[in-house]
Structures are given as C-alpha cells and as structure tokens.
PyMOL Python script that loads the backbone (N, CA, C, O; Angstrom):
from pymol import cmd

cmd.read_pdbstr("""\
ATOM      1  N   UNK A   1      42.498  50.427 109.595  1.00  0.00           N
ATOM      2  CA  UNK A   1      42.745  51.686 108.935  1.00  0.00           C
ATOM      3  C   UNK A   1      43.607  51.427 107.707  1.00  0.00           C
ATOM      4  O   UNK A   1      44.694  50.860 107.825  1.00  0.00           O
ATOM      5  N   UNK A   2      43.142  51.832 106.540  1.00  0.00           N
ATOM      6  CA  UNK A   2      43.925  51.656 105.329  1.00  0.00           C
ATOM      7  C   UNK A   2      44.998  52.736 105.264  1.00  0.00           C
ATOM      8  O   UNK A   2      45.008  53.672 106.063  1.00  0.00           O
ATOM      9  N   UNK A   3      45.900  52.589 104.296  1.00  0.00           N
ATOM     10  CA  UNK A   3      46.953  53.582 104.126  1.00  0.00           C
ATOM     11  C   UNK A   3      46.368  54.970 103.925  1.00  0.00           C
ATOM     12  O   UNK A   3      46.918  55.956 104.417  1.00  0.00           O
ATOM     13  N   UNK A   4      45.250  55.052 103.202  1.00  0.00           N
ATOM     14  CA  UNK A   4      44.640  56.348 102.927  1.00  0.00           C
ATOM     15  C   UNK A   4      43.941  56.918 104.150  1.00  0.00           C
ATOM     16  O   UNK A   4      43.475  58.056 104.101  1.00  0.00           O
ATOM     17  N   UNK A   5      43.851  56.178 105.236  1.00  0.00           N
ATOM     18  CA  UNK A   5      43.215  56.680 106.451  1.00  0.00           C
ATOM     19  C   UNK A   5      44.228  56.963 107.556  1.00  0.00           C
ATOM     20  O   UNK A   5      43.832  57.224 108.692  1.00  0.00           O
ATOM     21  N   UNK A   6      45.511  56.920 107.256  1.00  0.00           N
ATOM     22  CA  UNK A   6      46.524  57.189 108.265  1.00  0.00           C
ATOM     23  C   UNK A   6      46.526  58.683 108.600  1.00  0.00           C
ATOM     24  O   UNK A   6      46.071  59.501 107.801  1.00  0.00           O
ATOM     25  N   UNK A   7      47.033  59.031 109.769  1.00  0.00           N
ATOM     26  CA  UNK A   7      47.069  60.458 110.133  1.00  0.00           C
ATOM     27  C   UNK A   7      47.775  61.329 109.094  1.00  0.00           C
ATOM     28  O   UNK A   7      47.373  62.472 108.881  1.00  0.00           O
ATOM     29  N   UNK A   8      48.812  60.814 108.451  1.00  0.00           N
ATOM     30  CA  UNK A   8      49.522  61.615 107.450  1.00  0.00           C
ATOM     31  C   UNK A   8      48.674  61.865 106.207  1.00  0.00           C
ATOM     32  O   UNK A   8      48.943  62.806 105.459  1.00  0.00           O
ATOM     33  N   UNK A   9      47.651  61.035 105.975  1.00  0.00           N
ATOM     34  CA  UNK A   9      46.791  61.242 104.811  1.00  0.00           C
ATOM     35  C   UNK A   9      45.831  62.397 105.037  1.00  0.00           C
ATOM     36  O   UNK A   9      45.200  62.865 104.089  1.00  0.00           O
ATOM     37  N   UNK A  10      45.707  62.870 106.282  1.00  0.00           N
ATOM     38  CA  UNK A  10      44.791  63.964 106.613  1.00  0.00           C
ATOM     39  C   UNK A  10      45.446  65.326 106.510  1.00  0.00           C
ATOM     40  O   UNK A  10      44.751  66.341 106.468  1.00  0.00           O
ATOM     41  N   UNK A  11      46.771  65.371 106.467  1.00  0.00           N
ATOM     42  CA  UNK A  11      47.502  66.643 106.548  1.00  0.00           C
ATOM     43  C   UNK A  11      48.375  66.883 105.330  1.00  0.00           C
ATOM     44  O   UNK A  11      49.559  67.193 105.464  1.00  0.00           O
ATOM     45  N   UNK A  12      47.807  66.744 104.156  1.00  0.00           N
ATOM     46  CA  UNK A  12      48.563  66.963 102.934  1.00  0.00           C
ATOM     47  C   UNK A  12      48.306  68.384 102.431  1.00  0.00           C
ATOM     48  O   UNK A  12      47.227  68.941 102.634  1.00  0.00           O
ATOM     49  N   UNK A  13      49.300  68.949 101.781  1.00  0.00           N
ATOM     50  CA  UNK A  13      49.139  70.258 101.162  1.00  0.00           C
ATOM     51  C   UNK A  13      49.818  70.257  99.804  1.00  0.00           C
ATOM     52  O   UNK A  13      50.723  69.467  99.535  1.00  0.00           O
ATOM     53  N   UNK A  14      49.359  71.156  98.967  1.00  0.00           N
ATOM     54  CA  UNK A  14      50.024  71.373  97.688  1.00  0.00           C
ATOM     55  C   UNK A  14      50.130  72.874  97.467  1.00  0.00           C
ATOM     56  O   UNK A  14      49.235  73.628  97.847  1.00  0.00           O
ATOM     57  N   UNK A  15      51.215  73.301  96.858  1.00  0.00           N
ATOM     58  CA  UNK A  15      51.450  74.708  96.579  1.00  0.00           C
ATOM     59  C   UNK A  15      50.797  75.049  95.239  1.00  0.00           C
ATOM     60  O   UNK A  15      51.014  74.365  94.239  1.00  0.00           O
ATOM     61  N   UNK A  16      49.995  76.114  95.232  1.00  0.00           N
ATOM     62  CA  UNK A  16      49.325  76.569  94.024  1.00  0.00           C
ATOM     63  C   UNK A  16      50.191  77.586  93.286  1.00  0.00           C
ATOM     64  O   UNK A  16      51.129  78.146  93.854  1.00  0.00           O
ATOM     65  N   UNK A  17      49.868  77.817  92.020  1.00  0.00           N
ATOM     66  CA  UNK A  17      50.673  78.735  91.200  1.00  0.00           C
ATOM     67  C   UNK A  17      50.729  80.151  91.757  1.00  0.00           C
ATOM     68  O   UNK A  17      51.710  80.862  91.540  1.00  0.00           O
ATOM     69  N   UNK A  18      49.687  80.567  92.473  1.00  0.00           N
ATOM     70  CA  UNK A  18      49.670  81.927  93.018  1.00  0.00           C
ATOM     71  C   UNK A  18      50.392  82.036  94.366  1.00  0.00           C
ATOM     72  O   UNK A  18      50.399  83.102  94.981  1.00  0.00           O
ATOM     73  N   UNK A  19      50.996  80.941  94.822  1.00  0.00           N
ATOM     74  CA  UNK A  19      51.748  80.947  96.068  1.00  0.00           C
ATOM     75  C   UNK A  19      50.967  80.457  97.281  1.00  0.00           C
ATOM     76  O   UNK A  19      51.566  80.169  98.317  1.00  0.00           O
ATOM     77  N   UNK A  20      49.659  80.355  97.178  1.00  0.00           N
ATOM     78  CA  UNK A  20      48.840  79.843  98.275  1.00  0.00           C
ATOM     79  C   UNK A  20      49.031  78.335  98.411  1.00  0.00           C
ATOM     80  O   UNK A  20      49.493  77.671  97.483  1.00  0.00           O
ATOM     81  N   UNK A  21      48.672  77.804  99.574  1.00  0.00           N
ATOM     82  CA  UNK A  21      48.689  76.361  99.796  1.00  0.00           C
ATOM     83  C   UNK A  21      47.262  75.854  99.906  1.00  0.00           C
ATOM     84  O   UNK A  21      46.391  76.541 100.439  1.00  0.00           O
ATOM     85  N   UNK A  22      47.025  74.656  99.403  1.00  0.00           N
ATOM     86  CA  UNK A  22      45.712  74.019  99.473  1.00  0.00           C
ATOM     87  C   UNK A  22      45.853  72.758 100.320  1.00  0.00           C
ATOM     88  O   UNK A  22      46.656  71.879 100.007  1.00  0.00           O
ATOM     89  N   UNK A  23      45.064  72.672 101.402  1.00  0.00           N
ATOM     90  CA  UNK A  23      45.069  71.486 102.245  1.00  0.00           C
ATOM     91  C   UNK A  23      44.078  70.458 101.730  1.00  0.00           C
ATOM     92  O   UNK A  23      42.982  70.807 101.292  1.00  0.00           O
ATOM     93  N   UNK A  24      44.467  69.184 101.785  1.00  0.00           N
ATOM     94  CA  UNK A  24      43.569  68.107 101.375  1.00  0.00           C
ATOM     95  C   UNK A  24      43.850  66.853 102.183  1.00  0.00           C
ATOM     96  O   UNK A  24      44.898  66.721 102.815  1.00  0.00           O
ATOM     97  N   UNK A  25      42.895  65.939 102.150  1.00  0.00           N
ATOM     98  CA  UNK A  25      43.018  64.670 102.870  1.00  0.00           C
ATOM     99  C   UNK A  25      42.481  63.564 101.974  1.00  0.00           C
ATOM    100  O   UNK A  25      41.578  63.793 101.168  1.00  0.00           O
ATOM    101  N   UNK A  26      43.040  62.360 102.117  1.00  0.00           N
ATOM    102  CA  UNK A  26      42.602  61.210 101.325  1.00  0.00           C
ATOM    103  C   UNK A  26      42.114  60.101 102.252  1.00  0.00           C
ATOM    104  O   UNK A  26      42.721  59.823 103.286  1.00  0.00           O
ATOM    105  N   UNK A  27      41.015  59.478 101.863  1.00  0.00           N
ATOM    106  CA  UNK A  27      40.417  58.395 102.636  1.00  0.00           C
ATOM    107  C   UNK A  27      39.956  57.292 101.694  1.00  0.00           C
ATOM    108  O   UNK A  27      39.873  57.493 100.482  1.00  0.00           O
ATOM    109  N   UNK A  28      39.658  56.127 102.255  1.00  0.00           N
ATOM    110  CA  UNK A  28      39.140  55.019 101.455  1.00  0.00           C
ATOM    111  C   UNK A  28      40.238  54.192 100.833  1.00  0.00           C
ATOM    112  O   UNK A  28      41.276  53.959 101.453  1.00  0.00           O
ATOM    113  N   UNK A  29      40.014  53.743  99.600  1.00  0.00           N
ATOM    114  CA  UNK A  29      40.931  52.877  98.868  1.00  0.00           C
ATOM    115  C   UNK A  29      41.975  53.723  98.139  1.00  0.00           C
ATOM    116  O   UNK A  29      41.625  54.445  97.206  1.00  0.00           O
ATOM    117  N   UNK A  30      43.254  53.654  98.542  1.00  0.00           N
ATOM    118  CA  UNK A  30      44.277  54.483  97.901  1.00  0.00           C
ATOM    119  C   UNK A  30      44.446  54.195  96.414  1.00  0.00           C
ATOM    120  O   UNK A  30      44.962  55.035  95.677  1.00  0.00           O
ATOM    121  N   UNK A  31      44.018  53.023  95.967  1.00  0.00           N
ATOM    122  CA  UNK A  31      44.114  52.662  94.549  1.00  0.00           C
ATOM    123  C   UNK A  31      42.769  52.796  93.838  1.00  0.00           C
ATOM    124  O   UNK A  31      42.651  52.444  92.664  1.00  0.00           O
ATOM    125  N   UNK A  32      41.764  53.299  94.538  1.00  0.00           N
ATOM    126  CA  UNK A  32      40.412  53.374  93.987  1.00  0.00           C
ATOM    127  C   UNK A  32      40.196  54.549  93.054  1.00  0.00           C
ATOM    128  O   UNK A  32      41.081  55.377  92.838  1.00  0.00           O
ATOM    129  N   UNK A  33      38.992  54.594  92.509  1.00  0.00           N
ATOM    130  CA  UNK A  33      38.594  55.680  91.614  1.00  0.00           C
ATOM    131  C   UNK A  33      38.520  56.972  92.432  1.00  0.00           C
ATOM    132  O   UNK A  33      37.840  57.006  93.457  1.00  0.00           O
ATOM    133  N   UNK A  34      39.213  58.043  91.994  1.00  0.00           N
ATOM    134  CA  UNK A  34      39.208  59.283  92.772  1.00  0.00           C
ATOM    135  C   UNK A  34      37.865  60.006  92.708  1.00  0.00           C
ATOM    136  O   UNK A  34      37.298  60.203  91.633  1.00  0.00           O
ATOM    137  N   UNK A  35      37.370  60.398  93.879  1.00  0.00           N
ATOM    138  CA  UNK A  35      36.139  61.174  94.005  1.00  0.00           C
ATOM    139  C   UNK A  35      36.447  62.325  94.956  1.00  0.00           C
ATOM    140  O   UNK A  35      36.989  62.113  96.041  1.00  0.00           O
ATOM    141  N   UNK A  36      36.099  63.545  94.547  1.00  0.00           N
ATOM    142  CA  UNK A  36      36.354  64.718  95.382  1.00  0.00           C
ATOM    143  C   UNK A  36      35.139  65.038  96.241  1.00  0.00           C
ATOM    144  O   UNK A  36      33.999  64.961  95.783  1.00  0.00           O
ATOM    145  N   UNK A  37      35.403  65.400  97.497  1.00  0.00           N
ATOM    146  CA  UNK A  37      34.352  65.822  98.431  1.00  0.00           C
ATOM    147  C   UNK A  37      34.577  67.303  98.721  1.00  0.00           C
ATOM    148  O   UNK A  37      35.629  67.697  99.225  1.00  0.00           O
ATOM    149  N   UNK A  38      33.565  68.124  98.395  1.00  0.00           N
ATOM    150  CA  UNK A  38      33.627  69.557  98.663  1.00  0.00           C
ATOM    151  C   UNK A  38      32.646  69.865  99.787  1.00  0.00           C
ATOM    152  O   UNK A  38      31.431  69.810  99.592  1.00  0.00           O
ATOM    153  N   UNK A  39      33.172  70.186 100.950  1.00  0.00           N
ATOM    154  CA  UNK A  39      32.359  70.407 102.139  1.00  0.00           C
ATOM    155  C   UNK A  39      31.605  71.728 102.065  1.00  0.00           C
ATOM    156  O   UNK A  39      31.938  72.612 101.275  1.00  0.00           O
ATOM    157  N   UNK A  40      30.597  71.838 102.894  1.00  0.00           N
ATOM    158  CA  UNK A  40      29.857  73.090 103.035  1.00  0.00           C
ATOM    159  C   UNK A  40      30.427  73.901 104.183  1.00  0.00           C
ATOM    160  O   UNK A  40      31.538  73.649 104.648  1.00  0.00           O
ATOM    161  N   UNK A  41      29.655  74.877 104.635  1.00  0.00           N
ATOM    162  CA  UNK A  41      30.092  75.729 105.742  1.00  0.00           C
ATOM    163  C   UNK A  41      29.283  75.404 106.981  1.00  0.00           C
ATOM    164  O   UNK A  41      28.060  75.317 106.873  1.00  0.00           O
ATOM    165  N   UNK A  42      29.860  75.225 108.119  1.00  0.00           N
ATOM    166  CA  UNK A  42      31.297  75.135 108.356  1.00  0.00           C
ATOM    167  C   UNK A  42      31.787  73.734 108.018  1.00  0.00           C
ATOM    168  O   UNK A  42      30.992  72.795 107.972  1.00  0.00           O
ATOM    169  N   UNK A  43      33.024  73.589 107.791  1.00  0.00           N
ATOM    170  CA  UNK A  43      33.574  72.274 107.488  1.00  0.00           C
ATOM    171  C   UNK A  43      35.034  72.370 107.112  1.00  0.00           C
ATOM    172  O   UNK A  43      35.616  73.454 107.093  1.00  0.00           O
ATOM    173  N   UNK A  44      35.619  71.224 106.815  1.00  0.00           N
ATOM    174  CA  UNK A  44      37.012  71.154 106.391  1.00  0.00           C
ATOM    175  C   UNK A  44      37.218  69.853 105.623  1.00  0.00           C
ATOM    176  O   UNK A  44      36.294  69.058 105.455  1.00  0.00           O
ATOM    177  N   UNK A  45      38.431  69.657 105.170  1.00  0.00           N
ATOM    178  CA  UNK A  45      38.775  68.434 104.437  1.00  0.00           C
ATOM    179  C   UNK A  45      38.521  67.182 105.266  1.00  0.00           C
ATOM    180  O   UNK A  45      38.289  66.106 104.716  1.00  0.00           O
ATOM    181  N   UNK A  46      38.564  67.323 106.599  1.00  0.00           N
ATOM    182  CA  UNK A  46      38.416  66.170 107.484  1.00  0.00           C
ATOM    183  C   UNK A  46      36.991  65.621 107.512  1.00  0.00           C
ATOM    184  O   UNK A  46      36.777  64.498 107.969  1.00  0.00           O
ATOM    185  N   UNK A  47      36.023  66.386 107.037  1.00  0.00           N
ATOM    186  CA  UNK A  47      34.635  65.923 106.981  1.00  0.00           C
ATOM    187  C   UNK A  47      34.503  64.664 106.116  1.00  0.00           C
ATOM    188  O   UNK A  47      33.627  63.834 106.360  1.00  0.00           O
ATOM    189  N   UNK A  48      35.360  64.523 105.120  1.00  0.00           N
ATOM    190  CA  UNK A  48      35.316  63.363 104.228  1.00  0.00           C
ATOM    191  C   UNK A  48      35.572  62.058 104.977  1.00  0.00           C
ATOM    192  O   UNK A  48      35.171  60.993 104.508  1.00  0.00           O
ATOM    193  N   UNK A  49      36.230  62.123 106.130  1.00  0.00           N
ATOM    194  CA  UNK A  49      36.523  60.909 106.915  1.00  0.00           C
ATOM    195  C   UNK A  49      35.240  60.198 107.338  1.00  0.00           C
ATOM    196  O   UNK A  49      35.251  58.988 107.564  1.00  0.00           O
ATOM    197  N   UNK A  50      34.144  60.932 107.447  1.00  0.00           N
ATOM    198  CA  UNK A  50      32.859  60.322 107.818  1.00  0.00           C
ATOM    199  C   UNK A  50      32.425  59.259 106.806  1.00  0.00           C
ATOM    200  O   UNK A  50      31.657  58.358 107.143  1.00  0.00           O
ATOM    201  N   UNK A  51      32.910  59.362 105.577  1.00  0.00           N
ATOM    202  CA  UNK A  51      32.542  58.418 104.517  1.00  0.00           C
ATOM    203  C   UNK A  51      33.672  57.461 104.165  1.00  0.00           C
ATOM    204  O   UNK A  51      33.606  56.765 103.151  1.00  0.00           O
ATOM    205  N   UNK A  52      34.704  57.425 104.994  1.00  0.00           N
ATOM    206  CA  UNK A  52      35.893  56.636 104.721  1.00  0.00           C
ATOM    207  C   UNK A  52      35.604  55.148 104.553  1.00  0.00           C
ATOM    208  O   UNK A  52      36.068  54.531 103.594  1.00  0.00           O
ATOM    209  N   UNK A  53      34.843  54.568 105.475  1.00  0.00           N
ATOM    210  CA  UNK A  53      34.555  53.133 105.398  1.00  0.00           C
ATOM    211  C   UNK A  53      33.776  52.785 104.136  1.00  0.00           C
ATOM    212  O   UNK A  53      34.096  51.810 103.457  1.00  0.00           O
ATOM    213  N   UNK A  54      32.766  53.570 103.824  1.00  0.00           N
ATOM    214  CA  UNK A  54      31.969  53.319 102.622  1.00  0.00           C
ATOM    215  C   UNK A  54      32.813  53.480 101.366  1.00  0.00           C
ATOM    216  O   UNK A  54      32.668  52.715 100.413  1.00  0.00           O
ATOM    217  N   UNK A  55      33.692  54.472 101.365  1.00  0.00           N
ATOM    218  CA  UNK A  55      34.576  54.675 100.218  1.00  0.00           C
ATOM    219  C   UNK A  55      35.480  53.459 100.019  1.00  0.00           C
ATOM    220  O   UNK A  55      35.629  52.970  98.899  1.00  0.00           O
ATOM    221  N   UNK A  56      36.072  52.983 101.088  1.00  0.00           N
ATOM    222  CA  UNK A  56      36.947  51.818 101.004  1.00  0.00           C
ATOM    223  C   UNK A  56      36.230  50.575 100.516  1.00  0.00           C
ATOM    224  O   UNK A  56      36.770  49.824  99.704  1.00  0.00           O
ATOM    225  N   UNK A  57      35.015  50.352 101.007  1.00  0.00           N
ATOM    226  CA  UNK A  57      34.230  49.182 100.585  1.00  0.00           C
ATOM    227  C   UNK A  57      33.842  49.235  99.112  1.00  0.00           C
ATOM    228  O   UNK A  57      33.628  48.198  98.484  1.00  0.00           O
ATOM    229  N   UNK A  58      33.752  50.435  98.567  1.00  0.00           N
ATOM    230  CA  UNK A  58      33.282  50.603  97.190  1.00  0.00           C
ATOM    231  C   UNK A  58      34.383  50.979  96.213  1.00  0.00           C
ATOM    232  O   UNK A  58      34.104  51.416  95.096  1.00  0.00           O
ATOM    233  N   UNK A  59      35.632  50.811  96.627  1.00  0.00           N
ATOM    234  CA  UNK A  59      36.756  51.061  95.727  1.00  0.00           C
ATOM    235  C   UNK A  59      36.912  52.516  95.337  1.00  0.00           C
ATOM    236  O   UNK A  59      37.259  52.824  94.197  1.00  0.00           O
ATOM    237  N   UNK A  60      36.654  53.423  96.289  1.00  0.00           N
ATOM    238  CA  UNK A  60      36.748  54.856  96.034  1.00  0.00           C
ATOM    239  C   UNK A  60      37.900  55.459  96.822  1.00  0.00           C
ATOM    240  O   UNK A  60      38.068  55.174  98.008  1.00  0.00           O
ATOM    241  N   UNK A  61      38.672  56.271  96.176  1.00  0.00           N
ATOM    242  CA  UNK A  61      39.701  57.094  96.824  1.00  0.00           C
ATOM    243  C   UNK A  61      39.068  58.466  97.034  1.00  0.00           C
ATOM    244  O   UNK A  61      38.979  59.258  96.096  1.00  0.00           O
ATOM    245  N   UNK A  62      38.634  58.746  98.245  1.00  0.00           N
ATOM    246  CA  UNK A  62      37.900  59.961  98.562  1.00  0.00           C
ATOM    247  C   UNK A  62      38.881  61.068  98.947  1.00  0.00           C
ATOM    248  O   UNK A  62      39.685  60.907  99.866  1.00  0.00           O
ATOM    249  N   UNK A  63      38.804  62.184  98.240  1.00  0.00           N
ATOM    250  CA  UNK A  63      39.729  63.297  98.458  1.00  0.00           C
ATOM    251  C   UNK A  63      38.920  64.495  98.942  1.00  0.00           C
ATOM    252  O   UNK A  63      38.103  65.045  98.203  1.00  0.00           O
ATOM    253  N   UNK A  64      39.154  64.890 100.184  1.00  0.00           N
ATOM    254  CA  UNK A  64      38.490  66.059 100.753  1.00  0.00           C
ATOM    255  C   UNK A  64      39.427  67.246 100.684  1.00  0.00           C
ATOM    256  O   UNK A  64      40.591  67.143 101.072  1.00  0.00           O
ATOM    257  N   UNK A  65      38.929  68.381 100.192  1.00  0.00           N
ATOM    258  CA  UNK A  65      39.767  69.573 100.065  1.00  0.00           C
ATOM    259  C   UNK A  65      39.230  70.690 100.946  1.00  0.00           C
ATOM    260  O   UNK A  65      38.023  70.804 101.160  1.00  0.00           O
ATOM    261  N   UNK A  66      40.139  71.508 101.454  1.00  0.00           N
ATOM    262  CA  UNK A  66      39.737  72.719 102.160  1.00  0.00           C
ATOM    263  C   UNK A  66      39.351  73.760 101.125  1.00  0.00           C
ATOM    264  O   UNK A  66      39.898  73.801 100.023  1.00  0.00           O
ATOM    265  N   UNK A  67      38.383  74.611 101.509  1.00  0.00           N
ATOM    266  CA  UNK A  67      37.942  75.642 100.567  1.00  0.00           C
ATOM    267  C   UNK A  67      38.322  77.007 101.040  1.00  0.00           C
ATOM    268  O   UNK A  67      38.030  77.997 100.370  1.00  0.00           O
TER     269      UNK A  67
END
""", "prot")
cmd.dss("prot")
cmd.show_as("cartoon", "prot")
cmd.util.cbc("prot")
cmd.orient("prot")
C-alpha cells in the first residue's frame, strides 16, 4: 500500500467558500500526475480505489471526489 492508499488518504475533506465540506480520497502515486475520478450514481470517492493499482503503476495520482 503506497502512502496515497493509506486509510487517512480516503477520509480527506476541504472547506468550500460557501461553508460546505467536500470529501475526497487519493490513490496511486502520491507524486504522480493528478487525475480526477468523478463517480456516477450510486457511488462515492472510494470508488476510485478500484483503480489504485493501475494508477500507481502508471504514475497517476488518482483523486476521487464526492458529488
């Protein structure tokens, strides 16, 4: 498990200007090229973990966001 696949990488949040919070998770290569994964319905940021190994092998920092 890389640093970007640790449990703490799955439970990140950021505060938006309107006061809401946005949940996101990071997988793959923490130093890789950032690629965003936008899930469908139903789903969550954790769906991106399914592609974690491929992202790591290809130098991608995969960022899954909640919608």
